[in-house]
LUMKE-156862 format. One line per field, with one value per residue (C-alpha): x, y negated, z negated; residue number from 0; residue in one letter. Coordinates in steps of 0.001 Angstrom, whole numbers, plus 500000, padded with zeros to 6 digits. Layout:
// residues N
x [X:...] $
y [Y:...] $
z [Z:...] $
k [NUM:...] $
r [A:...] $
***
This chain:
// residues 125
x [967972:970576:971553:968039:967855:971026:969729:966446:968350:970430:967420:966357:963157:961817:961685:958170:956910:953316:953154:949574:949499:946179:947202:945750:948661:951008:954157:953544:953372:956399:958716:957690:955635:957154:960565:961215:959198:961618:964727:963602:963783:966660:968659:967542:965947:963482:962766:959018:957392:953621:951921:948451:946358:943485:941464:942334:945533:943412:941850:945283:946913:944321:944271:948030:949879:953307:952770:951606:955103:956709:954220:955391:959122:958269:956380:959395:961309:959001:956919:953429:950570:946925:944029:940700:938317:935324:937212:938194:934678:933352:935570:934967:938696:938726:939100:941930:943961:943420:944772:947855:948236:946934:945151:941909:941199:939320:942205:940911:941495:945077:945675:944322:946239:949525:949167:948667:951569:955010:956523:955251:955912:953555:953876:951406:951565] $
y [184682:182339:184247:184235:180454:180182:183041:180939:177846:179307:180252:176762:177605:175166:176415:175148:175242:174553:174165:174525:172351:173336:172982:170207:170680:167478:169442:171618:168538:166794:169690:172064:170367:166833:167657:170249:168096:164953:167094:169882:167828:165572:168680:170161:173321:172937:171144:170280:170449:169548:169521:170521:169158:171325:171320:170085:168629:166087:164525:164786:162657:160253:159145:159853:156516:158192:161256:158445:157183:160702:161132:158080:159067:162219:160761:158563:161787:162698:165156:165446:165472:166383:167161:169124:166772:168830:168806:165061:164166:166535:164733:161309:160503:160456:156965:156676:159615:157903:154705:156664:157830:161357:162879:164420:167690:170905:172850:176217:176321:175160:177445:180314:179390:179105:182434:184164:182519:183613:180120:179020:180110:179409:178860:177942:176171] $
z [081990:082970:085830:087187:086892:089057:091668:092155:092556:094851:096924:097039:094803:092387:088763:087756:084247:082628:079096:077728:074585:072604:069132:067163:064481:064710:063748:066638:068913:067478:067114:070007:072691:073031:071483:074392:076731:076299:077078:079857:083039:081977:080989:084309:082698:085090:088397:087727:084534:083692:080054:080073:077177:076162:073290:069774:071052:073328:069982:068217:070701:071385:067693:066689:067671:066530:068877:071591:071309:071869:074728:076453:076112:077671:080547:081321:082110:084749:083135:084345:081997:082332:080294:080256:081241:079524:076132:076457:077075:074028:071795:073112:073883:077844:078227:075568:077262:080893:079420:078242:081895:081524:084392:083518:085645:085129:083759:084116:087908:087520:084703:086695:089762:087848:086064:089267:090876:091135:091267:087824:084311:081681:077881:075342:072108] $
k [0:1:2:3:4:5:6:7:8:9:10:11:12:13:14:15:16:17:18:19:20:21:22:23:24:25:26:27:28:29:30:31:32:33:34:35:36:37:38:39:40:41:42:43:44:45:46:47:48:49:50:51:52:53:54:55:56:57:58:59:60:61:62:63:64:65:66:67:68:69:70:71:72:73:74:75:76:77:78:79:80:81:82:83:84:85:86:87:88:89:90:91:92:93:94:95:96:97:98:99:100:101:102:103:104:105:106:107:108:109:110:111:112:113:114:115:116:117:118:119:120:121:122:123:124] $
r [M:Y:N:S:V:I:K:S:K:E:K:N:M:E:N:K:L:L:I:V:W:S:S:G:E:K:E:V:A:E:K:L:V:L:L:Y:G:S:V:M:L:P:R:T:Y:W:D:E:A:T:I:M:I:W:G:P:S:A:K:L:L:A:Y:D:E:E:L:Q:E:Q:F:K:I:V:K:T:T:G:V:K:F:N:A:C:V:V:C:T:D:D:Y:G:V:S:Q:K:L:Q:D:L:G:V:E:L:I:H:T:G:E:M:L:T:Q:S:L:Q:S:D:D:V:K:V:I:T:F] $
***
């Protein structure tokens, strides 16, 4: 795997990661999504990274102040965040997430494009 990272950098290709964060469990947010999110760009694991907030994770982030603090740290590293506008509207948290700096989009289109692309790796929590 390490060799493939080197080869793609030699070809001047970007390594892009999309994390789909759907879990409503705080421990998953703290110990996986936001922990990895805080180091993946500073340690140059990836050239570009996006965390897609989808489903119960939107509600969790909107109401958990500790996670919001971790989120802010991750955001300062250059990780992009977006969320499913349908989910955030359903949960009544659209404005809360927008105030945090989360872009609200129709995530299905972005996820589909990412899955069909050879340029983006996708993982889900």
